[in-house]
N, C-alpha and C positions, 0 to 999 in steps of 0.2 A: 102380463109379462112386463117386467120393469128392469131397465138397465141400472137403476140405482142400486139394485141388489147384486150387481156383478162388479163391485168395486171393493177394494180392501186388501189387507195383508194377512197371509195365513199365519197362525200361531207357530212360533219356533218349535221345532221338534215334530211337526205333523208328518206322519208317515204316508207317503204317496207312491202308488204304482202307476206308471204311464206306459201305455202301449203306443207303438209307432214312435218311439222316443228318439230316434235318429232322424226323423223326418222334418218337413218344413214347419209344422206346428209343434211337434213333440220336442225337438231340441231346444227351441227358445222357451217353451213352457218349463221344461226341466231346469233350465238355467235360472228362470225367474223364481221358481219355487225354492231353489237352493239359495238364491240371493236373500230370500226372506226367512231363511233358517229352517226350511223343511228338509226332511230326509227323503230322498227319492231313489227308487230303482226303476229303470226303464226296460221295457221289452222291445226287441226289434230283430228282424231277420238279419240285419247287417252287423249285429254285435259280434265281437270276437270272443274266444274262450275266456280270456282274462282281461276283459275290457276295463281299463282304469277309470272310466267315467261312470261306472255303475250300470252299464247296459248288460242285459242278459239276452243271449240268442234264443229266440222262440219262434216257432211256427204256429200261429194261432189257428190254423186249419187242422192241426194234429192234436187230438185230445190228450195224448200222453205227454207231448211236449208242453202243453199248457199246464197240466197238473204238476208236472215236475218243476217247471220254471216259476210258477206262481208260488209254490211251496218254498222254493229257494229264496224268492224275494221276501216272503213273509218272515222267514228265519233271519235273513239279513237285516231287516228293519225291526225285528222284534215285535211284530204286529202290523196292523194296517188300519189307517184312518180314511183313506180315499183312493179311488181308482179313476183314472181318466182314460177314455177310449178315443185314440186318434187313428190307430192302425186301419188302413184301408187302401184300396186300389180303384182305379177308374179305367175301364176298358170299354170303348164304344161298342154298341151292339144293335142289331135290328130286332125290334120287339117281336117280329114274326119269325125270327130265325131260330136256330137250335139253341138249346140251353147250354150244351157243352161245346167247347170247353170254357169259353170266355165268360158268359153270363153266370154260369154256375160258380166259377172262380171268384167273381165279384161278390156274389151273395154269400158264399162260404166265408170269405175273408171279412167283408164289411159288417155283415149281420151275425152270422153264426160264430165268427171269431170273437166278437164282443160278448156274445152270450156265454161261450166257453170260459173266457177269462173271468167274467163276473161270477159265474157259478163256482169256479175254483177259489175265488177270493172271498166269497160271501161269508164263510164261517169266521174268517179273521176280521172282516168288517163288522160283523155283529158281536164279536167278542171284545171289541175295544172299549175304552173307558167312556167314550162319548158316543155321538151319533155318526155312523159311517156315512161317507159321501160317495156317490157314483156320478160321474159326469160323462154323458154320452155326447160326442161331437157328431151330429147328424149333418144336415145340409138343407138349404132351402129347397133343394131338389126333392126332398121328402114330400113336398106339397106343390111345387111348381114343376110341371111336366114339360120336358124338352125332348126333342127327338134324339135317338141313338144313345140314350142314357137310361133305358128302362131297367136294366139290372141294377144300376147304381141307385136309381130312385126307389125301386122295390126294397133294396137293402136298407136304405136310409129311412123309408117310411116304416119298415119293419122294426128298425132300431127304436124309433119313436114309440111304437106300440109295445115293444118289449120293456122300454123304460117305464111306461105307464103301468104295465103289469107288475113289474118289480116294485114300483112305488106302492101299489095297492096291497100286494101280498106281504111286503116287508117294511113298509113305511111306519107302521105304528104297532107297538106291543103294549100289553096291559101295564108293563112296568115303565112305560114312557120311552123305551129305547126303540131303535129302528134305523132305517136308512133315509137320508135325504137324496133324492134322485133328480138330477137336472139334465135336460136335453138342450143342447146349443145348436142353433141353425145358422151356420155361416153362409155368406153369399160367395160369389166367385172370388177366389184368392189365388194369386199367381204362385203356384207351388209345383213340384215335380209330378204331382198326380195327373196333371193335364198333358203330360208328354205323349201318352199313348194316343190321345185324341188328335193332337197336332200332327202326329206322324201319319195319320190316315186322312188328313185334310179336314178335320173337324175341330179346329181350335176354337175355344170360347173367347179368346183374347179379342177385346173390342166389340164383342157381341152382347155382353151383359154388364151390368153395373159391377164395378170392382170394389172389393174390400181389402184390408191389409192384414198381414199376419198378426200385427200387434192388436188388432180388434179382437181376434180370436183368443190370443194368449191372455189378454186382460180379462176377457169375459170368463174364461175357464178358471183362472186363478181366483177371480172374484167369487165364483160359485163355490169354490172350496172354502174361501175365507168368510163368506157371509153367515151371520148368525141364523138368518132365515133365507136360504138360497132360493132362487126362482125355480119354478117347475119347468118352464120353457122360456127360452130367450134367444133372440138374435144377438149379433155382436155390435150392431149400430142402430141408430134411430131409423134410418132408411130401411134396414133389414127388418126391423119390427113392423114397419108399415106393410112391407111386401108380404111378410108372413101372415099378417092379419087378413089381407086381401085374399091370399091363397087359401086360407082356411074358411073364410066366411063368404067368399064370392068366387068359388072355383069355376063355375060356368063362365062368368064374365072374363076371368083371367084366361081360361082355356081358349075362348074365342079370340082373344087378343093374340095369344101365342100362335094360333093357327094362321091368322092373317099375316103375322110377321114371317113365319116360316114359309108361307106361300110366296110372299114377296121375295124372300131370300132365294128360294128355289128358282123362281122365274129369272132372277138376276144372275144365276149361275153360281151362287154361293157354295153349293155342295157338289158341283160337277167334278171336282178333282177327287172325290171320295167314293170309292167303290161301294162302301157300306150304305151310302145314301142313294144308290141308283134306283131302288124301288120307290122310295119316297119322291124323288124327282119325277119319275114317270107318272105316279099317281097324282101328284100335285100340278104338273105342267103338261103332261103328255109327251115330253121329250125323253129320248133314250140316251143314257150314258152308260159306260162300261160298269158292269156289276162285279162284286167281289166273288172270287172263287172260294167255295166252302172249304175250310181247312179240315184235314183228317183229324178225327178225334183220337188222341193218344189213349193207350190203355189205362194210364194213370196220370193225373195232372198234379204235379207237386206244387204246393203253394207255400207262402210264408208270410210272415208278418210284415207287411209293407210298412214303410216307415211312415209316416205321416198320415192325414187325414184327411177332411174333411173333408167333402165335400164337398165341390162347389155346390152350387145351388144356384139360385139363379146363380148358384154355386155349383153349378153343374159340374159335376165331376169333381171334385174336390181334391185336394191335395194329394196327394197321395199321402195325405194326411189326412177326410174326411174329410163345404161347404162346403 
């Protein structure tokens, strides 16, 4: 992984589709790409019917909405050269709790939503004059496991695996064409995606190393611009180091995380969060009020969250994806 390959300017006229385009990562990325002469259409659940900024309303958990909106974006741009995946949500959950509604909503949006959009955009990406680009904004949480983020981590690790499969199956053709696929792993970035965690007493602020929105935007734009884009990359040198340790020494990292969480639980760090009641009891023997299970609705509407990534040590990411 090399940060040197995530710098540069996209060629003028590059046609780009960005999901989560109104979010904390998506909006500045769209602006940066347009500044460099790219033509951009964004997808977001917050877009209006005739949005003057080039945003199209899309629910990435709805296959029909995805097919219809991606087709409209391709018509508007006259083709497609690159897709950037930022759309995502972050809802804290107990790994031993029910899948529905929250955990399933996170996985459906963050992982399956990216899959749906990619599949819909693939014919246009492969039909372009050059090599199509797909940039997945995952999170360090794809490899760094923290409590109450299991659905988010599953979705982001799944995204990484899907990117690898897409690269393998569509990366090279006999005529030399194919896709360049890059996965970006941001760390914790202060974006709206963390709001849900803060509301239940599980804020990551001050708990993990922080990165900036600019780190993610620069890395993503650079991956689109690079003649030979990286396969996997963090957004900072510190992030590269953390990602290396997480991948090559997961046991060592895991033991360190357990020690830290045990210390935090003993110090009362999670006492205000009902979601954490079980963990506090198991780690310390103390009892704190537990969350009351919510009734599962007959249908859970979802939509393209704006933003991304990830935190990871980006835990929970933007509501943009790190």
